[in-house]
TORKOL-4160 file (C-alpha; in steps of 0.2 Angstrom, whole numbers, padded with zeros to 4 digits, m for minus):
68
<pt num="1" X="m0016" Y="0025" Z="m0045"/>
<pt num="2" X="m0014" Y="0022" Z="m0026"/>
<pt num="3" X="0000" Y="0021" Z="m0014"/>
<pt num="4" X="m0005" Y="0007" Z="m0002"/>
<pt num="5" X="0004" Y="0004" Z="0015"/>
<pt num="6" X="m0002" Y="m0013" Z="0021"/>
<pt num="7" X="0002" Y="m0020" Z="0038"/>
<pt num="8" X="0011" Y="m0037" Z="0037"/>
<pt num="9" X="0003" Y="m0050" Z="0048"/>
<pt num="10" X="0008" Y="m0068" Z="0052"/>
<pt num="11" X="m0003" Y="m0082" Z="0046"/>
<pt num="12" X="m0008" Y="m0084" Z="0064"/>
<pt num="13" X="m0013" Y="m0066" Z="0066"/>
<pt num="14" X="m0023" Y="m0066" Z="0050"/>
<pt num="15" X="m0035" Y="m0079" Z="0058"/>
<pt num="16" X="m0041" Y="m0066" Z="0070"/>
<pt num="17" X="m0036" Y="m0049" Z="0064"/>
<pt num="18" X="m0038" Y="m0039" Z="0048"/>
<pt num="19" X="m0022" Y="m0030" Z="0042"/>
<pt num="20" X="m0022" Y="m0011" Z="0043"/>
<pt num="21" X="m0022" Y="m0002" Z="0026"/>
<pt num="22" X="m0018" Y="0015" Z="0021"/>
<pt num="23" X="m0023" Y="0020" Z="0003"/>
<pt num="24" X="m0019" Y="0036" Z="m0004"/>
<pt num="25" X="m0023" Y="0042" Z="m0022"/>
<pt num="26" X="m0008" Y="0048" Z="m0031"/>
<pt num="27" X="m0005" Y="0055" Z="m0049"/>
<pt num="28" X="0011" Y="0046" Z="m0052"/>
<pt num="29" X="0025" Y="0036" Z="m0045"/>
<pt num="30" X="0036" Y="0051" Z="m0040"/>
<pt num="31" X="0021" Y="0058" Z="m0030"/>
<pt num="32" X="0019" Y="0041" Z="m0021"/>
<pt num="33" X="0037" Y="0040" Z="m0017"/>
<pt num="34" X="0037" Y="0058" Z="m0010"/>
<pt num="35" X="0022" Y="0054" Z="0001"/>
<pt num="36" X="0029" Y="0038" Z="0007"/>
<pt num="37" X="0045" Y="0047" Z="0012"/>
<pt num="38" X="0034" Y="0058" Z="0023"/>
<pt num="39" X="0025" Y="0044" Z="0030"/>
<pt num="40" X="0038" Y="0031" Z="0034"/>
<pt num="41" X="0043" Y="0038" Z="0051"/>
<pt num="42" X="0026" Y="0033" Z="0057"/>
<pt num="43" X="0029" Y="0015" Z="0052"/>
<pt num="44" X="0047" Y="0014" Z="0058"/>
<pt num="45" X="0044" Y="0001" Z="0071"/>
<pt num="46" X="0031" Y="m0009" Z="0062"/>
<pt num="47" X="0032" Y="m0021" Z="0047"/>
<pt num="48" X="0022" Y="m0015" Z="0032"/>
<pt num="49" X="0022" Y="m0018" Z="0014"/>
<pt num="50" X="0022" Y="m0003" Z="0003"/>
<pt num="51" X="0015" Y="m0004" Z="m0015"/>
<pt num="52" X="0008" Y="0005" Z="m0030"/>
<pt num="53" X="m0009" Y="m0001" Z="m0035"/>
<pt num="54" X="m0013" Y="0003" Z="m0053"/>
<pt num="55" X="m0032" Y="0002" Z="m0054"/>
<pt num="56" X="m0040" Y="m0002" Z="m0071"/>
<pt num="57" X="m0057" Y="m0007" Z="m0065"/>
<pt num="58" X="m0065" Y="0007" Z="m0075"/>
<pt num="59" X="m0058" Y="m0001" Z="m0090"/>
<pt num="60" X="m0063" Y="m0019" Z="m0085"/>
<pt num="61" X="m0045" Y="m0024" Z="m0084"/>
<pt num="62" X="m0036" Y="m0032" Z="m0069"/>
<pt num="63" X="m0026" Y="m0021" Z="m0057"/>
<pt num="64" X="m0007" Y="m0021" Z="m0057"/>
<pt num="65" X="0003" Y="m0021" Z="m0041"/>
<pt num="66" X="0021" Y="m0014" Z="m0040"/>
<pt num="67" X="0030" Y="m0017" Z="m0024"/>
<pt num="68" X="0040" Y="m0002" Z="m0017"/>
């Protein structure tokens, strides 16, 4: 499971720029929320999406994304 913080870009910006992504491995949702609380001041003036990424690639299943 990963906590992902992904920069929101406009469609126009996406033509020339890749969004910045921070991905942090976490054990559970509580840990993810704790880490997010610590990191949020760094992103206070920017627009980012925050999500949990449940990765099941090792099991040959699709991943699941949960918006935070």
